[in-house]
N, C-alpha and C positions, 0 to 999 in steps of 0.2 A: 770636814765638818758633815755631820751628819744631815739628812732630807726630813722633814718631818709634813706629811700629809694630811689634810682631811677636807671633809667637806660642811660648810656652812649656809644654810638659806640658798644651795645651790649654787652655792662658788666652791671649785675646788681649789683650796688654797696649799701651795708650797712654801717654806720658808727653810733658812739655813739655818745651824744649831749646832755652836760651838760644843765639842764632845768633852773638851778641857773646863769649863767655867757654866756651864748648862746653862749659858745664856743666849737669849735671840741677837746674831751679830746684825750689824748694821748693812742687810741685803734687801734689794728689793722683793717685795710678796708678787710670785702670779698667781694669775687668778684666770679661771676659764670657767665659762657659764656652764652648767649643765643642765640640760632641758629635761625634767624630768618627765616620764608618759603620761599621756592623758589617763589612759586605764590600764592596769592590770588585771588579770584572770588568769586566776591558777587551774592549770588543765582539770585535775579532779573534781572542781565544781561542774565542768560540764556534763553534758548529756553522752552517754556513752553505749553505744551499740553495736552488734554483730560480736566479735572475738576482743574487742578492745577491754581492755581491763587495767585496775589501777595497782599500782608497782608499789610497796612502800620500803623504807628502807635505803634509800641511794641519797647518801648524804651529803654530795655536790648540788643536789636540786636543792629548790627554794621551798617545796615541799613533796608531797606524793607526784609520781612520775606516772604517766598515763601508756602505755603500751598499745599502739593500735593493731600491730599483729597479735595480740593475745599474749597468753602464757606459752616461755619458751616449749616447743617440741610442737606447738599448733600448725598444722601443716594450711598454708593457703589462707592466713587469719586475715579476714575482710573484717575490719574497723572502723568505725565513724566516730569522730570525737567533734560534738556541735553546741556552741557557744550559741546561748539566745537571751533575746534582751539586751544586746549590745549597742548602748543607747550615747549618741552622740548628738550635741545641740545644731550642728549646722551640717547640711549635705555637702560633699565634697571628696577631694583626694584624700588620704591617709597611709600613713607609713605602718604597716603591719608588721610586727617581729615576733616570729616564733621561735621559743625558746626549745630546742630539740638534742636528740641523742641518738646516733648510731655510727657504730666505728667503722672507719675505712671503705665504706658504700656506701655512694649518693642513694637517695629514699627518692620514687616520685607518689607524687600522692593528688588526688584531686581535690583543689580547695573550690570549695562553692559557698559564695557570698551572695543572698538573698537570692538563692534560687538558682543564681547563673555559677555553671563550674567551670575551671578551669585546672589545667595541669602544670603543677608546681614541681622544681627538683629541691630537696631539703640537702646541700653537701654534706659529707662523712664529715662527723667529729673525729677528735683525737683520742676518745678513748670510752669507757665505760663507766659506770658508778661504783664496780668492784674494783678498781683498780686507780680510784681517785679522781676522776676526770669530770669536770663540770659540762652541763647541758651548753650546749653554743646556741649563739643569736644568728637567725638570718632574717634580713629584712626585705619587703616588696610592697610594692603600692598597691592599694586597692581603693575602691570607691565604695561610700556609703550614702544610703540616706539620711536627713535629719530624722530622730526618732529612734526607736529600736531596729535594731539589724541580728540577721544571723550568719553568724559564720562555722562552717563545718570544714575537718579535714578528716579524708577519707584514704586510708590504705585497701586496695585490692589487689594480689598478686596475679589473679585470674585474669585480669582484666588487661590486654596486650599493649595498652598504652601507657599502664603504670610496671605492671611486671616485676615488680621489686617490694621487699617486705615492709612493712609498716615502720616507722620512727619511733623511738620513747618522746613525748610531748610533756615540758614542765609546766609551760605558761604560755601565754601570748600578751603583747601589750599594743598598745596602738597610741603613736603621736599624729599631731595635725598635720597636715602637707607632707611636700615631700623632705625627708631628712635622712636621705640615704648617701648624702655627699657626693656633690659632683667634683670635687677636688680629688677626688681619693690619691688616684695614681700623680697628679702632678708633684704631689707634696710627698711620694714612696719614688724614693731612687732606685729602690728594687725591682721595680715593675714600670717597664712604659708600655703604653697602649697607644696607638695612631694609627691613622688620621682620626680626628674629634667628628669630623664630617666625612664619613663613610659614602663611597661609590659603590664598590661590588665586596673591596678587600679589607678586611682588617688586619692589623700585623699587633703581635705583642712581643716584646723585648725585655727577657728576664734570665738571671743567673738562676734563680730559685727553680725549684721544683714543681711546675704548674700541673696539675694534677685533673683539672675539671673548670669548662665553660659553658656557661650556659645564659643565652640572650631572652631576657623581659622587656616585655611593653609596658605602657604607662600602667597599665590595672594590676601588672605582676604578674600576668600569664607567660608562663615559658614559652617563647615559639621556636627557639632553635639551642639544641644541645648539643658540647662537642667533647672530647676525651680528652684534647690537650695535649696529652704526652706526648712531648716528641713535637709537636706541631710550632710553626711560627706565623704561619698567617689563614686566615677564618675567610672564609668563601659565605659573604650575606647577600648575595645576589636574589635570591629567593625573597629576602623580605620586603616590605611595603615600605615606602618614603614615611618617615617619620620619627620620634624619639624614644629612644631604648636604653637599656641598661643592660652591661656586660658582666655578670657575675662571675669571676675569675676566683678557682680555688686554687691557693700555693701554700702548699707545707700543712695543709688542715684549716689555715686560715683563708678569711675571702674578705674580700672588696668589691665594692662598687662602683663603676664608671659610667655616665650618663654620655650619649653618643647621636648624632643623627643620620640617618639613613638618607642620601641622598633621592 
């Protein structure tokens, strides 16, 4: 039996189709609501400064793509991509998704929301445009005001707090509230994170290749970073009490899990 999948009015529809009769068999239809982004902005429509430039011809991207580090061969490329007049109706917490690309290397950037800077880490992606790999998503929580907001992503390899090359940005999108997925690991038998109420130590159990772990707070700010390679336990003693997110990179794929630090 063939499985046919399509999206209709925000619903993911999956049904069985008999290959011999080309008729829909008497099977139940599975439907999952797909929440569309509140707002999507292509990177090339933003304001570029420093070495940031537009790169055309990245086939898997949704359009052109912005290289924060500038053209290949530019040493210590300092580039900034700014989105002005990002308008939302109500103030509050939003999920920011950055669709980006940088193969095999985690990149650090300064994310500035309405003048308030934070350091974020964009996890390494599986490939580059030229080998057919698409940009990948990374989500984080941010706080916006009602009306117009400014979101800027900056690369600066000369800054000791950043110190990495700038990623390639395809687009950003916003969703209302926290859509990071609290139950990611409870539904994934390949990775187990425990406890969810952390005293000083967080443990991760997985047979997969863990390549990175970074901890972010409710605002999306990265507060702690680990290499994760070969580690099973992570010391979080220096974190203040509160709600955090464990952003785990596994074989070039990322999952996010909410936990509470005592």
